[in-house]
N, C-alpha and C positions, 0 to 999 in steps of 0.2 A: 494138830490138825495140819499145821503146815507140814509137819513131817509126812503125813498119809498123802498129801497132793504130791511131795517131792517125790515120794515110791512108786506112785502113779505115774507120773510124767517119767519117770526112768525107765518103767516098764513098757511105758507106751513107745518110747522112742528105739527099743531093742527091734533088731532088724529080724526077728520073728516074733508067732502071736506066743502069748502066757496064757494058759487057762487056770484060774483060780475057780474050783466049782463049776458052777454054771457061767461064772462071769470070765470074758475073754478081752485081755488085753491086746488088741490089735497093734501093728506099727503104724507111728504116723509119723509125718516128715514135720519140722518145725515153719515149716510155711503153712501149717494147716492150724499148727498152735498159734501162730502170730502172723495170721493174714497181713499181707501189704495193703495199704489204704491207698487205692489209686488216685491221684492227683487230678484235679478237673482239667480238662481239656483246654489248652490255651487259646481265647478269644481271638480268633484271626483280626489280626489288625485292618483298619479301613484304609484306603488311600486317601493320601491327603489331598483336598480338593484347594486348588489354587484361590485364594482371599482375591475378592471383589472389593475394588476400588468404589467407597461411594462417593467421595467428593474428589475429583481428579482435578490437577493443575495441567492443563494444556497451553502448549508452547506451538504457535503458528506461525512458522519462518517460510520465506520465499520472496518473491518477485514482485511488482504491480498487481498482479490478479490476487494475491492476498488481499488487498485492500476491500474488495467488495465481496470476496467470499467471509473474511473474519467479522463482517459487519453481521452477518446472519448467524453464523457460528456463535458469537457474543450472546444473541439470542436464545440458543439453545444453551448454552454454558451456564447463563444466570439462572435461568428457569429451572433447571435440572441440579444446581447447587455446587456447579464447578466453576475455577478460577481459569480465565484466558487471558493470556500472555502474548501479543502478536508482535513481529517484526517484519518489517517491510524494509526490502533493500531494493529501491527501484531500480529496472533495469539489469538486475543480479543474473548471474548464470550459475549452471552447477560448478564452471572454473571457479568462480568468485568463492563459495560455498566451501569448496573443497579444498582449494589451495590456501585458506585464512583458518583462523581459530576463532572466526565469529558463532560459528554452531555450539561450539565447545562452551563459549564465553555464558551466551544465555541460558545454556544447561545449568551450567554452574551458578548462576545467577538465580534463576526462578525455580530449580531443581521440579521438572515437569516429570508427570505421570504417565504422559500422553504426549507423541508430539506428532504435528500434521505439517506437512511440507507440499508445496506448490510451486515447481521450476520446471523451468523446460520450455517455456512460450518464446521466451527470446533468442531460444537457440533449435526451433523447428525447423528453419531453414539453412541448418549449416551441415556440411557435409563430412567434418572431419570425424565420425563417430568411432574412431578407435581411440580419440583423445577424450569425447566424451564420456565413452563406455567408463574409462579410467576416474574420470570424475564423479560419474554416479554410485561406482563401487566406492568410493572413498567416502560420500555423505551418507550412504548406507551402513557401515563399517560406524562411522559415527553415532547413528540412531542405534547401534545393536544392542544396547542394555536397555534400551526403553520400547512399551509398543508404540509402534509408529503408524502411518499411514501416506501414502504420497499420492496427491491427488493431480492426476495427469493433467496436462494441458487441454484446453478448449480449442483445438486447433480450428482456424475459419478457413484453412486451407490444407492441402494434402503436406504432411511433413516428410524430412529426408531419411526418417528412421529412428531419432529419438523418443519417441513415445514409446515405440517397442522394446529399446534399450531398457528403458527405466521400469516399465513392465517387468523384462525380464529378470533384473536384477532385485528390484524391489521385493520381489519373492510374492508366494499364491497369499493373498489375503490383506497384504499390504499396499496393495494398488488399488486406486478408481479410476476407471477410464472412462475420460471424459470425453474421447475423441467423436463420439456419433451425436453429442447433445447439439441441438438446432437454439442457440441462445440469441437473442437480440443484442446487439452491438450497439456502443455509443458512436458520438461523431467522429472517434478515430479510427472506427471499422474494426477493431482490434479488442478492447475491453468490452465486456459485457456491462448492460446497464445496469446499477443497482438491484432493479426487480429482477432480472436474469442471474444475476451473479447470487441471488437468494435460491432462486429455482436451482442452481448448479449447487449450492451448499447442501440444499433440501435431497437431494439425488444423492450427493455422496454420504450424508446422516444415513439415509435409507440403507445404504451398503453397510454401512459400520454398524448399524441397528441389526444386520443381518447375519446368519451364520456363515456367510463368505466370506466376512472378516476374520482377521487371526485373532485378533483382540477386540470382540465387538463390545459394543456400548449399548448403553439403553437410556437413550435422549429422546424424551418427549418433547413432541412441538410446541414450540413455544407462542404462547398466547400474547406477547406484548416486546415491544424493542428494548433492547439494552445496550449498553456498552462493553467493549472489552474492559478487563482490569487494567491493563495497560497495553498503550499499543508506543513501538518505538519505529521512527521514520529514518532510515538511510537513506541518505543521497547516493544518485550514480558515482559521484567522485570518492566516494567512500572506500578507503583502502582495505577495511577489515580489520578485526582482531588480531 
């Protein structure tokens, strides 16, 4: 039986037909004898989606304007399952944060997953914009490895150009423009009242919840008041880390 099968295969592989009575052996190829089994097509790889952080650690740094803003951000953070660390450096400027390692110090300490910045209110009327531009760029460089938003100053008078500088260097989706907000001010005529600061933060959160933000958040409106996880107060005479 095996021998007969071998003979048939050999004849079938000859380069010409062989007739045995009415039976004809036609030449065939090895490919016909042993057809290749086609491999299933590879399943196309799905593009990787960026992981969503469910529980952020917020770090909010800046000048005295942070005091009012962070009170409201604490409400959002607590009710949405996030932590908030606040660092208020009274009378601070972009120069102080750029020329010291204070920001790096608190990033190492708290390991934030999202940075909030509010600076520039103490520099609204300064004209040394070339120097201010360098400071702003330095701060942005320090933030580059983290999602961040810079909440621009809510100016009470026309500034000399620093708001536009911050907006330009913060980049699309990283700057909330507070310039046109009409806020009720406190007795010093500069700082918003607590209620106005809460409104200011509500506007910033609406921006962060929208596609306009480079790193959107999903912060539901809080129903109660809460405190930040921890607040650090740095006095004007503090020289920085």
